[in-house]
C-alpha positions in Angstrom: -18.6 20.8 -2.0 -17.9 21.5 1.8 -14.5 19.9 1.7 -12.9 22.9 -0.5 -15.0 25.3 1.6 -13.2 24.1 4.9 -9.8 24.2 3.3 -10.3 27.6 2.3 -12.5 28.8 5.4 -10.1 31.4 6.6 -9.4 32.6 3.2 -13.1 32.6 2.2 -13.5 34.8 5.7 -11.0 37.2 5.4 -12.8 38.1 1.7 -16.0 38.3 3.7 -14.5 41.0 5.9 -12.9 42.9 3.4 -16.4 42.9 1.1 -18.5 43.7 4.1 -16.2 46.6 5.3 -16.6 48.0 1.5 -20.1 47.3 1.3 -20.8 49.2 4.6 -18.2 52.4 3.6 -20.6 52.6 0.5 -23.7 52.2 2.7 -22.4 55.0 5.1 -21.2 57.3 2.5 -23.9 57.2 -0.4 -26.7 58.7 1.9 -24.1 61.3 2.8 -24.1 62.2 -0.7 -27.7 62.3 -1.1 -27.8 64.9 1.6 -25.2 67.1 -0.2 -27.1 66.5 -3.5 -30.4 67.7 -2.1 -29.0 70.7 0.0 -27.4 71.7 -3.0 -30.0 71.2 -5.6 -29.7 74.7 -6.8 -25.8 74.4 -7.7 -26.1 71.9 -11.0 -22.3 72.3 -11.5 -22.2 70.5 -7.7 -25.2 68.1 -8.4 -23.7 66.9 -11.7 -20.3 65.9 -9.7 -22.2 64.5 -6.8 -24.5 62.4 -9.6 -21.5 60.8 -11.0 -19.9 59.9 -7.5 -23.3 58.5 -6.4 -23.6 56.6 -9.4 -19.6 55.2 -9.3 -19.9 54.6 -5.5 -23.4 52.3 -6.1 -22.2 50.7 -8.9 -18.4 50.2 -8.7 -18.2 49.6 -5.2 -21.3 49.0 -3.5 -22.7 46.3 -5.5 -19.5 44.2 -6.2 -19.0 44.5 -2.3 -22.6 43.6 -1.2 -22.7 40.4 -4.0 -18.9 39.5 -2.7 -20.4 39.4 0.9 -23.2 37.6 0.1 -21.4 34.8 -1.7 -18.8 34.6 1.2 -21.4 34.5 3.8 -23.3 32.0 2.4 -20.5 29.7 1.8 -19.4 30.2 5.3 -22.8 29.2 6.5 -23.0 26.4 4.0 -19.8 24.7 5.7 -21.4 25.3 9.2 -25.0 24.9 8.9 -24.8 23.6 12.3 -24.9 27.3 13.4 -28.5 27.7 12.0 -29.7 24.4 13.2 -28.4 24.7 16.8 -30.8 27.6 17.1 -27.8 30.1 17.6 -30.0 33.4 18.2 -26.9 35.8 17.5 -26.6 34.4 13.9 -30.4 34.9 13.2 -30.3 38.5 14.6 -27.0 39.1 12.3 -28.8 37.6 9.4 -32.2 39.6 9.9 -29.8 42.7 10.1 -27.8 41.9 7.0 -31.4 41.3 4.9 -32.3 45.0 6.4 -28.9 46.3 4.9 -30.0 44.3 1.4 -33.3 46.5 1.6 -31.5 49.5 2.3 -29.1 49.0 -0.4 -32.1 48.4 -2.5 -33.8 51.6 -1.6 -30.5 53.6 -2.2 -30.8 52.5 -5.8 -34.3 54.0 -5.9 -33.0 57.1 -4.2 -30.2 57.3 -6.7 -32.4 56.7 -9.8 -34.6 59.9 -8.2 -32.0 62.3 -7.8 -30.2 61.6 -10.9 -33.5 62.5 -12.6 -33.6 65.6 -10.3 -36.6 64.3 -8.7 -36.5 65.8 -4.9 -39.2 64.4 -2.8 -37.0 63.8 0.2 -35.2 66.6 2.2 -31.7 66.9 3.5 -32.9 66.2 7.0 -34.4 62.9 6.0 -31.5 62.0 4.4 -29.4 62.7 7.4 -31.6 60.5 9.7 -31.7 57.8 6.7 -28.0 57.8 7.1 -27.9 56.7 10.6 -29.7 53.2 9.7 -26.6 51.4 8.3 -24.7 52.7 11.1 -27.4 50.9 13.6 -27.4 47.6 11.6 -23.4 47.6 11.6 -23.2 48.2 15.4 -26.0 45.1 15.9 -23.8 43.0 13.7 -20.6 43.7 15.2 -22.3 42.7 19.0 -23.9 39.8 17.6 -20.5 38.3 15.8 -18.0 39.4 18.7 -19.9 39.2 21.9 -22.7 36.8 20.9 -24.8 37.5 23.6 -27.5 34.6 23.0 
């Protein structure tokens, strides 16, 4: 299996980058939609439109992009198992951040589901702070992959 992965490694890596950027775009934007949704909950026409945007963003962009990111990332790790075996701490930090992003992604679903039912338990301020989490994870992941500080 590793032979074909190595043969197409740079194509797999390219798809991985595209998928990751798409996933991150969704992770950046969906919580911003939650802010708008919560802060304009009294405007049903507005929230009806935002509900459509939230659903399409999550199911048509975020989910497929996350799945493609995880598949291509797994293929690259399979081709270069030595990265994990050498104790390359930068990769372990990156994978920890990816795990946290997956959990954030899943939590987005529960927020989306509640807001689609007009259940407002969180404030706009909460979602503004919540919106910063993927940015922090992105900065750490980029640092680990480019600088590899350890």
